[in-house]
N, C-alpha and C positions, 0 to 999 in steps of 0.2 A: 572199621567203620569210617566212611568218608564224611568229614564234617562239611557243612555248607560252605565254609570259607575255603575249603580245599577242592570243592566241586567246580570243575571247569565247564560244566554244562551251560550255565547262564551266560558267560562271556561268548561261548561258541554260538549259542542260540541268538544272542544279540548280533553277532557277525552274520549269521545266516539270514536273519530277518532283514538286516541292512542290505545284504546282497540281493535278496528278493525284491526289495524296494528299488534298488538301483536298476535291476533288470526290468522291472515294470516301467520305469522311466524311459529306459532305452527302447523297449518295445513300443511304448506309446509315441515316442519321438519318431520311430520308423513309420508308424501309421500317419502321424501328422505330416510327414514328408513324402507321402505316397506318390505325389505327382511332381515333386521337386526335381528338376533336371539334374542329373549327375549325382544325386544323393545315394550313398551306399548304406544299406541297412547294417545296424550294429546290434550286438547282443552280449550278454555276460555269460560266462561259462559257470552256471549255477550248480550243475550236476557234480562239480568237483568237491562238494562240501558236506553232505549229510552224515557220513559215517563217524566223523570226528566227535559227534555229540553222544555216541554210544547207543544210537537206535539200532535195533536188530531187525533184520528182514525175516519175517516168519511166514511169508507167503510169496508166491511168484508174482502176485498182483501188487505187491508193495514196491516202493521205490528201491532201487539198488543202493548199496553202500559206496562210499567214496573215501579217499585217504587224506586229502589235504585241504585246509581252509586258509592257507597263508597267502595265496595270490588270487585275487579276483581279476580275471582277465577280460578285457573288452575285445571281442572278436568281430571281424567283419563277416557278415553272413554271405555265404557263397550260393547265391541264387542267380538265375539268368537275368541279364540286363535287358531293359526295355529299350526301345529306339532312342529315348531321351537320356540314356545312360543310368537311369535309376534302376535299382534291383530289389525294391521292396515288393514282397509277395504278401498281399493282404491276408490270404488264407493261412499262410504260415504264421504271420504275426498274431492273428486272432487265436490260433491254436496254442501258440507259445504263451500268450497272455493268460489263457485259461489254465494251462499247466502250471504256470508260475503262481497263479492265484491259489490253486489247489495245494501247492507246496507251502505257500505262505500260511494257509489255514492249518495245514498239518503241523507246522512248526509252532504256531500259536496254541494249538490244542496240546501239544507236547509240553510247552512251557506252562500252560495252565495246570496240567496234571502234576508237573514237578512242584509248582507252588502249592497246590492242594495237598500233596504228600508232605511237604515241609510244614505247612500249617497244621496238619493233623499230628505230625510228630511233636510239634511244639505244644499244642493244646492237649493232646491225649497222652503224651509221653510219660508224664509223671503219675498218671492214674493207673491203679491196679484193679 
């Protein structure tokens, strides 16, 4: 049995939620700089993280698993430059913001369920 103090899920969820927040900031900054000459869109590689918290893929429609949460990397987005040297693609940014929001909500729901399970074990564990 894994005791809550040995459960690494909570720190990993905290890391993943932090990454999603950072990614949202980067994507929002891209949109804010939509017309800034020479601005290069940036993003975080968030897909590198979900498997480490033990979530299992039970359907093809679910997000895939990943292997490493140790390095959050800021990457420069490779989209076509506009004449002013800016490469922000509004459609891409809005799509990624939506996907990031869905990932964040999924993580919060998973965290909520973990807390609910622990709370149930604490309150109902001694009852027979």
